[in-house]
C-alpha positions in Angstrom: 0.0 0.0 0.0 1.1 3.6 -0.7 1.2 6.7 1.5 0.9 4.8 4.7 0.6 6.7 8.0 2.5 5.1 10.8 0.8 6.3 14.0 2.5 7.2 17.3 -0.1 9.4 19.0 -3.6 8.1 19.1 -6.6 10.0 20.4 -9.5 8.1 22.0 -13.1 9.2 22.6 -15.8 7.0 24.3 -19.6 7.3 24.5 -19.3 6.4 28.2 -21.5 3.4 28.8 -20.0 0.4 30.7 -19.6 -1.8 27.6 -17.9 1.1 25.8 -15.4 1.7 28.6 -14.6 -2.0 28.7 -13.7 -2.0 25.0 -11.7 1.3 25.4 -9.6 -0.2 28.2 -8.5 -3.1 26.0 -7.6 -0.6 23.2 -5.6 1.5 25.6 -3.6 -1.5 26.7 -2.9 -2.3 23.1 -1.6 1.1 22.2 0.3 2.0 25.4 3.0 -0.6 24.5 3.7 1.1 21.1 2.6 4.7 21.3 1.0 7.5 23.2 -2.7 7.6 24.1 -4.6 10.9 24.5 -8.1 10.8 25.9 -10.8 13.4 25.6 -11.8 15.1 28.9 -15.1 13.2 29.5 -13.5 9.8 28.8 -10.4 10.7 30.9 -12.7 11.6 33.8 -14.3 8.2 33.8 -11.0 6.4 33.8 -9.4 8.9 36.3 -6.7 9.8 33.8 -5.5 13.1 32.3 -7.3 14.3 29.2 -7.9 17.2 26.9 -10.5 18.7 24.6 -11.0 17.0 21.2 -10.4 20.2 19.4 -7.0 20.6 21.1 -5.7 17.1 20.2 -2.6 16.7 18.0 -2.8 13.0 17.1 -2.3 10.7 14.1 -5.8 9.4 14.3 -8.8 9.3 16.6 -10.6 6.2 17.9 -14.3 6.7 18.6 -16.0 4.0 20.7 -19.8 4.3 20.5 -22.3 4.7 17.7 -22.5 7.0 14.7 -23.6 9.8 17.0 -20.2 9.6 18.9 -18.3 9.8 15.6 -20.4 12.8 14.3 -19.9 14.7 17.5 -16.1 14.1 17.3 -16.0 15.2 13.7 -17.8 18.4 14.6 -15.3 19.1 17.3 -12.1 18.5 15.3 -10.4 21.7 14.2 -8.0 19.9 11.8 -8.4 17.0 9.4 -7.6 14.0 11.7 -8.6 10.5 10.5 -11.2 8.8 12.6 -11.7 5.1 13.3 -15.1 4.0 14.7 -15.6 1.1 17.0 -19.3 0.3 16.8 -21.1 -0.3 20.1 -24.2 1.5 18.9 -27.2 0.2 16.9 -26.3 0.1 13.2 -23.1 2.1 12.9 -22.7 2.9 9.2 -19.8 5.2 10.0 -18.2 2.8 12.5 -16.1 0.3 10.5 -15.1 -2.1 13.4 -17.1 -4.4 15.7 -16.0 -4.6 19.3 -14.9 -8.2 19.1 -12.5 -7.3 16.3 -11.3 -4.0 17.8 -8.0 -5.1 19.2 -6.9 -7.2 16.2 -7.9 -4.4 13.8 -6.0 -1.8 15.9 -2.9 -4.0 15.8 -2.9 -3.9 12.0 -3.5 -0.2 11.9 -0.6 0.5 14.2 1.6 -1.1 11.4 0.4 1.7 9.0 -2.9 2.8 7.5 -4.4 4.7 4.5 -6.8 7.5 4.7 -10.3 7.6 3.1 -11.8 11.0 2.3 -15.6 11.4 2.7 -17.6 14.4 1.3 -19.2 16.9 3.6 -21.5 19.8 3.0 -21.0 23.4 4.0 -24.2 25.1 5.2 -24.7 28.8 5.6 -27.6 30.9 6.7 -27.2 34.1 4.8 -27.1 37.2 7.0 -26.6 35.3 10.2 -23.3 35.2 12.1 -21.7 32.0 13.3 -20.4 29.1 11.2 -22.5 26.0 11.1 -20.5 22.7 11.3 -20.0 20.8 8.2 -22.7 18.1 7.5 -21.3 14.6 7.4 -24.6 13.0 6.8 -27.2 15.7 6.0 -28.6 19.1 6.5 -32.3 19.1 7.1 -34.8 22.0 6.9 -37.9 20.9 8.8 -41.1 22.3 10.2 -41.0 23.1 13.9 -44.6 22.2 14.3 -45.7 18.7 13.4 -48.8 18.8 11.2 -47.8 22.1 9.7 -46.2 22.1 6.2 -43.5 24.4 5.0 -43.7 26.2 1.6 -40.3 26.7 0.1 -38.3 26.9 -3.2 -35.0 25.1 -4.0 -32.5 26.6 -6.4 -29.4 25.0 -8.0 -26.8 27.6 -9.1 -29.5 30.2 -9.1 -32.0 28.2 -11.3 -35.2 27.2 -9.6 -35.4 23.4 -9.3 -38.7 23.0 -7.3 -41.4 24.7 -5.3 -42.9 22.5 -2.6 -45.2 22.3 0.3 -43.8 19.6 2.5 -42.8 18.7 6.1 -39.3 19.7 5.0 -36.3 18.6 2.9 -33.1 16.7 3.3 -29.8 17.6 1.7 -27.6 14.6 2.1 -24.1 13.5 1.3 -23.4 10.1 -0.4 -22.3 8.9 3.1 -25.6 10.2 4.5 -27.6 8.5 1.8 -27.9 5.5 4.1 -29.2 7.6 7.0 -32.3 9.9 7.3 -32.3 10.3 3.5 -32.8 6.6 2.9 -35.6 6.5 5.5 -37.4 9.3 3.6 -37.2 7.4 0.3 -33.9 8.7 -1.1 -31.5 6.6 -3.1 -28.4 4.8 -1.8 -25.4 6.5 -3.4 -21.8 5.2 -3.5 -19.7 7.2 -1.0 -17.2 7.9 -3.8 -19.7 9.8 -5.9 -19.4 13.7 -6.0 -23.1 14.4 -5.3 -25.6 16.0 -3.1 -29.0 14.2 -2.7 -32.1 16.3 -2.3 -35.0 14.5 -0.7 -38.4 16.1 0.1 -40.0 15.0 3.4 -43.7 14.1 2.9 -44.2 16.4 -0.1 -47.8 17.5 -1.0 -47.0 17.0 -4.7 -47.2 13.7 -6.6 -44.3 14.7 -9.0 -41.9 15.6 -6.2 -39.1 13.1 -6.2 -35.5 12.8 -4.8 -32.9 14.6 -7.0 -29.1 14.0 -7.2 -27.0 17.0 -8.2 -23.3 17.7 -8.6 -21.8 18.5 -5.2 -19.9 21.4 -6.7 -23.1 23.3 -7.4 -24.6 25.7 -4.9 -28.0 24.7 -3.6 -30.1 27.3 -1.9 -33.5 27.3 -0.2 -35.9 30.1 0.4 -39.0 29.9 2.7 -42.0 31.3 0.9 -44.3 31.7 3.9 -43.8 32.7 7.5 -43.8 29.4 9.3 -41.7 28.1 12.2 -38.8 26.0 10.8 -35.4 24.6 11.9 -32.2 23.8 10.2 -30.7 20.6 11.6 -27.1 19.4 10.9 -26.5 15.7 11.4 -29.2 15.5 14.0 -26.8 17.3 16.4 -27.0 21.1 15.7 -30.2 23.1 15.5 -30.9 26.6 14.3 -34.3 28.4 14.0 -34.9 29.9 10.6 -37.4 32.4 9.2 -38.8 33.7 5.9 -36.0 36.3 5.6 -33.3 33.6 5.8 -31.8 32.0 2.7 -29.9 28.7 3.2 -26.9 28.1 1.0 -25.4 24.6 0.7 -22.0 24.0 -1.0 -19.2 21.5 -1.0 -17.4 21.5 2.4 -14.0 20.2 3.5 -13.9 16.4 3.6 -13.8 14.3 6.7 -10.9 11.8 7.0 -11.5 8.1 8.0 -9.0 5.3 8.6 -9.5 3.0 5.7 -10.2 -0.6 6.7 -11.6 -2.2 3.6 -12.8 -1.2 0.2 -15.9 -3.5 0.1 -18.4 -0.6 0.5 -21.5 -2.5 -0.8 -20.7 -5.7 1.1 -20.6 -3.6 4.3 -23.8 -1.8 3.3 -25.6 -5.1 2.6 -24.4 -6.6 5.9 -25.6 -3.5 7.9 -29.0 -3.4 6.3 -29.5 -7.1 6.6 -28.6 -7.1 10.3 -31.1 -4.4 11.0 -33.9 -6.2 9.1 -33.3 -9.4 11.2 -33.7 -7.6 14.5 
């Protein structure tokens, strides 16, 4: 393999439940013999060890023990492009590559050197409002704040009107996020290597309204056409109220970095979806 990173400093983040902490302790023992472990503050407190804020970490890669939410929160906190490795102790874990029973053996291989995978993210801006929104790893959602009340909005691509809709809202998803909320709302599953943004209306009051896939390098914007309570939600983690005077702009953001484990994207996808159906 080319361009291998040989890690010496490894950051670790843990969701905090008892099972997660047990997995984390085994990983710490594995790393301490060959490198330096740096824990985030909440994880360090549980283990009675020194720690630091995620945004201050200077590490070769970051291990996240938990579910996809743990990984998303870590990505939103990082101030520099640090590769992430997810150990899945959550429900499905599309972002988490490794199951707990394989965590130590996988980490041993990674310590010998690893490659980095780049995943697309979206940059989301509310025109005229201060404060940067975090990049969207899965999706940015505009949704009604009052269930049972529809929003009326227009969507534009590079300034050209694409659609006017009455709906509960709309999802703007990355290819990675195509297997998250977007899929549940009827959107297509898109290969994570495709340069695209997926637009998925949520319960549209229009028979012709269908999901649309556009080039991620185009600017997508949304205008509310009526005064209704609405929210902008990033990855289910960050919320911001929006009004009729606000225009939302969505463009290509800086990528997120992941530790590459295997290239069998569709095999992993099939296994994840099948395991959820069998529950």
